[in-house]
C-alpha positions in Angstrom: 8.1 -12.3 7.6 8.2 -16.0 8.2 5.1 -17.1 6.4 5.3 -18.2 2.9 3.1 -16.5 0.6 3.9 -18.6 -2.6 4.4 -22.1 -3.9 6.6 -21.8 -6.9 10.0 -21.6 -7.8 10.8 -17.8 -8.1 14.5 -18.1 -9.2 13.5 -18.2 -12.9 10.8 -15.3 -12.6 11.7 -11.2 -12.9 9.4 -9.0 -11.0 9.0 -5.2 -11.0 8.1 -3.4 -7.9 7.2 0.1 -8.6 7.9 2.6 -5.7 10.2 0.0 -4.3 11.9 2.5 -1.9 9.1 3.3 -0.2 7.1 1.7 2.5 5.0 -1.0 1.0 7.1 -1.6 -2.0 10.4 -2.4 -0.1 8.2 -5.0 2.1 7.2 -6.6 -1.4 10.5 -6.6 -2.7 12.4 -8.0 0.3 10.2 -10.7 0.3 10.8 -11.7 -3.2 14.8 -11.5 -2.6 14.4 -13.3 0.5 12.7 -15.8 -1.2 15.0 -16.2 -4.2 13.5 -14.2 -7.1 15.8 -14.2 -10.1 15.3 -10.9 -10.5 13.6 -7.8 -8.7 13.9 -4.5 -10.2 12.7 -1.3 -8.4 11.9 1.8 -10.1 11.5 4.8 -8.0 12.4 8.4 -8.2 13.2 8.8 -4.5 10.5 11.5 -3.7 8.8 9.2 -1.2 11.8 6.4 -1.3 14.5 6.0 1.5 18.0 5.0 0.9 17.9 2.8 3.8 15.0 0.8 2.3 17.0 0.5 -0.5 20.1 -0.6 1.5 17.7 -3.6 3.0 17.4 -4.7 -0.7 21.0 -4.1 -1.9 22.0 -7.2 0.3 20.6 -9.6 -2.4 22.6 -10.0 -5.5 19.3 -10.5 -7.8 18.4 -6.6 -6.8 18.2 -4.0 -9.6 17.5 -0.4 -9.0 16.3 2.3 -11.4 16.1 5.9 -10.3 13.1 7.1 -12.6 9.8 8.8 -12.6 6.7 6.9 -13.5 5.4 10.2 -15.4 8.5 9.7 -18.0 7.0 7.2 -20.1 10.5 6.1 -21.2 11.3 5.4 -17.8 8.2 3.0 -17.5 9.3 1.4 -20.7 12.9 0.7 -19.3 11.8 -0.6 -16.1 9.5 -3.2 -17.5 11.9 -4.9 -20.0 12.6 -8.5 -19.5 10.0 -8.3 -16.7 7.6 -10.9 -15.8 5.2 -9.7 -13.1 4.8 -6.2 -12.2 3.6 -4.9 -8.6 3.0 -1.3 -9.1 3.2 0.7 -5.7 4.4 4.3 -6.9 2.1 6.8 -6.3 1.2 9.8 -4.0 -0.8 9.1 -0.9 -2.7 11.3 1.8 -6.2 12.5 1.0 -5.5 15.8 2.7 -2.3 16.6 0.6 -4.5 15.7 -2.5 -7.0 18.7 -1.6 -3.9 21.0 -1.5 -2.3 19.4 -4.8 -4.9 17.9 -7.2 -2.7 18.6 -10.3 0.4 16.9 -8.9 -1.8 13.8 -7.5 -3.4 13.4 -11.0 -0.3 13.4 -12.8 1.4 11.2 -10.9 -1.6 8.6 -9.6 -3.3 8.7 -13.0 -0.7 9.9 -15.7 1.8 7.6 -14.5 -0.4 4.7 -13.9 -1.3 4.7 -17.6 2.5 5.2 -18.7 3.0 2.0 -16.6 0.2 0.2 -17.9 1.1 0.8 -21.7 4.7 -0.3 -20.7 3.8 -3.3 -19.2 1.5 -4.2 -22.5 4.4 -3.4 -24.6 6.7 -5.6 -22.5 3.8 -8.4 -22.9 4.3 -8.8 -18.9 2.3 -12.3 -17.5 0.7 -10.2 -14.7 0.7 -6.5 -13.3 -1.0 -6.1 -9.8 -1.7 -2.6 -8.3 -2.2 -0.5 -5.3 -5.8 1.2 -5.1 -7.3 2.4 -1.9 -10.0 2.1 0.3 -10.7 5.9 -0.2 -12.5 4.9 -3.4 -15.7 4.0 -1.2 -16.0 7.8 -0.6 -19.6 8.4 0.9 -20.9 4.6 0.9 -22.2 4.1 4.0 -22.1 0.6 4.0 -20.3 -1.6 6.6 -18.3 -3.8 5.8 -17.2 -2.4 2.4 -17.8 -4.9 -0.4 -16.1 -4.4 -3.6 -19.3 -3.7 -5.9 -20.8 -1.0 -3.9 -18.6 2.4 -4.3 -19.9 6.1 -3.2 -19.2 9.4 -4.2 -15.4 10.4 -4.1 -14.3 12.7 -1.2 -11.1 13.8 -2.3 -8.7 14.2 -5.5 -6.7 11.3 -4.0 -9.9 9.1 -4.5 -10.7 10.2 -7.7 -7.3 9.6 -9.0 -7.4 6.0 -7.6 -10.9 5.2 -9.0 -9.7 6.5 -12.3 -6.8 4.0 -12.0 -9.6 1.2 -11.6 -11.5 2.4 -14.8 -8.2 2.3 -16.7 -7.2 -1.0 -15.2 -10.4 -2.2 -16.7 -10.2 -1.1 -20.0 -6.7 -2.2 -20.3 -7.8 -5.4 -19.3 -10.8 -5.6 -21.7 -8.9 -4.3 -24.7 -5.3 -5.0 -24.6 -5.6 -8.5 -22.3 -3.3 -7.7 -19.9 -3.7 -9.8 -16.7 -4.7 -7.2 -14.1 -6.0 -6.8 -10.4 -6.2 -4.2 -7.8 -5.7 -3.9 -4.4 -7.7 -1.7 -2.0 -5.7 -1.1 1.0 -7.4 -0.3 4.2 -4.7 1.7 6.4 -1.4 -0.3 5.9 0.8 0.2 8.7 4.4 -1.3 9.8 7.9 -0.9 10.0 9.4 1.5 7.7 6.8 3.7 7.4 7.6 7.5 7.7 6.9 9.2 10.7 8.3 12.5 9.8 6.3 13.9 6.8 3.9 16.7 6.9 1.0 14.0 5.9 2.7 11.1 8.0 0.3 8.2 8.6 -1.4 8.2 12.1 0.4 4.8 13.7 4.0 6.1 13.1 2.9 9.8 14.1 1.3 8.6 17.3 4.3 6.4 18.4 6.9 8.6 17.7 5.0 11.5 19.7 4.5 9.1 22.7 8.0 8.1 22.6 9.4 11.5 22.2 6.8 13.5 24.3 5.7 15.6 21.0 2.3 17.4 20.4 0.1 14.8 19.1 -3.0 15.8 17.2 -6.5 13.4 17.2 -8.9 14.9 14.3 -12.6 15.0 15.2 -13.6 13.0 18.3 -11.2 9.9 17.8 -14.5 7.7 17.5 -13.6 7.3 13.6 -13.1 3.5 13.1 -10.5 2.0 10.6 -9.4 -1.6 9.5 -5.9 -1.3 10.4 -3.8 -3.6 8.5 -0.3 -4.9 8.8 2.0 -4.4 6.1 2.9 -8.3 5.9 -0.8 -8.6 4.8 -0.1 -6.4 1.6 3.0 -8.3 1.0 0.7 -11.5 0.8 -1.9 -10.0 -1.5 0.8 -8.9 -4.2 2.9 -12.2 -4.3 -0.5 -14.1 -4.2 -2.1 -12.1 -6.9 1.2 -11.7 -9.3 1.6 -15.7 -9.4 -2.2 -16.8 -9.1 -3.1 -19.6 -11.8 -6.7 -18.7 -11.1 -7.7 -16.6 -14.4 -11.0 -15.8 -12.9 -8.9 -13.8 -10.2 -8.0 -11.1 -12.8 -9.9 -8.1 -14.0 -10.9 -7.4 -10.3 -10.5 -5.1 -7.6 -9.9 -6.6 -4.1 -10.2 -5.4 -0.3 -6.8 -5.9 1.5 -7.6 -5.7 4.8 -8.3 -7.8 8.2 -11.8 -7.3 8.3 -12.2 -5.8 12.0 -12.4 -2.1 13.2 -10.9 -0.2 15.4 -11.5 3.6 16.8 -8.6 5.9 16.6 -9.1 6.6 20.5 -8.5 2.8 20.8 -5.4 2.9 18.6 -4.0 5.7 20.9 -4.9 4.1 24.1 -3.0 1.0 23.1 -0.1 2.8 21.9 0.2 4.3 25.2 -0.1 0.9 27.1 2.6 -0.7 25.0 4.7 2.4 25.4 4.1 2.3 29.1 3.0 6.0 28.9 0.4 8.4 29.8 1.5 10.9 27.1 -2.2 12.9 26.1 -3.2 13.4 22.7 -4.6 17.1 21.6 -8.5 17.1 20.0 -8.8 19.0 16.9 -11.3 19.7 14.2 -12.0 16.8 11.7 -10.2 16.8 8.5 -11.5 17.6 5.4 -12.3 14.2 2.8 -11.7 11.8 5.6 -14.1 9.0 5.7 -16.1 8.4 8.8 -16.1 4.4 9.4 -14.0 1.9 7.6 -13.9 -1.7 7.7 -13.4 -4.4 4.9 -15.4 -7.3 3.6 -12.1 -9.5 2.4 -14.2 -12.7 1.1 -13.5 -11.8 -2.5 -10.0 -11.7 -1.9 -10.2 -14.8 0.3 -12.0 -17.1 -2.1 -10.4 -15.9 -5.7 -6.4 -15.6 -4.3 -6.5 -17.7 -0.8 -5.8 -14.6 0.9 -5.9 -15.2 4.6 -4.4 -12.0 6.8 -1.3 -13.7 8.7 -1.1 -10.8 11.3 -3.9 -9.1 13.0 -4.0 -5.3 14.1 -2.7 -5.9 17.7 0.0 -8.4 17.1 1.2 -6.0 13.9 1.1 -3.1 16.4 3.2 -4.6 18.8 5.9 -5.6 16.1 5.3 -1.9 14.7 6.4 -0.3 18.0 9.2 -2.6 18.7 10.8 -1.4 15.1 10.2 2.3 16.1 11.7 1.8 19.5 14.8 0.7 17.9 14.8 3.7 15.9 14.4 6.2 18.5 16.3 4.9 21.3 19.5 4.5 19.2 
């Protein structure tokens, strides 16, 4: 991470990153610490977080950790005390898992979100940015996806993220808190967990090829995604929290590169970069999955100066190098 995403002195500012022991959250927290933030506090219950990510953050004296759960309102209040800017990343992911566990997803992604919003209002934070998802587009077929056109939700996960956007709009209108949401499109990169039962596709492919494990592609593999390197998610969170553009708040933004690649192409690229011909196994399409996905990112460019610093192929190379180090130890 060599690119600056801010033009302000961070040393007098305090930040809270919920889910900061997780994949995206730890990258956001690390950026803020690396560039001299006065305080970076992480709230995480360690269900999806990793000690290894916290250890990266513990190198910095400005780092604080609260082990707590966003479903517990008192934890949210404690975490927001004395905080200027909040980046809310804590959530349960996985469309497929949400179909199996809709109540759990609602408790964390909706109940926990409202807890955090209310705690942030109580603490009078200066800005609050949060993770939404491209899954909110549902069955809307138009490509590229524009923020103003969404369809019917295809999973409980998508419903929770859409509900968060509605709550954010109401909290912005009623309580005057400065809010914005980010619809992430298939974020990937170093530290993404390849080992969970609902792991994301890129770490699964890389680990599977390196260790010659069974690798499954759902459906025909021609479904497309706007694969987005994690640095781009860091950029939008930092720019969103720190923007002076009042018109940028009260909105949701696509966070992507604006390109589209098939899962088959992704797999072929992983094989090439790992110099392997390890084959994938095709199986039935997965329930709740969107067929094609590509983002229009002009809204984020216009309001936040978002300019993705790393494209898909460069990001994939960096990610593979990271996993090579882990699996060849």
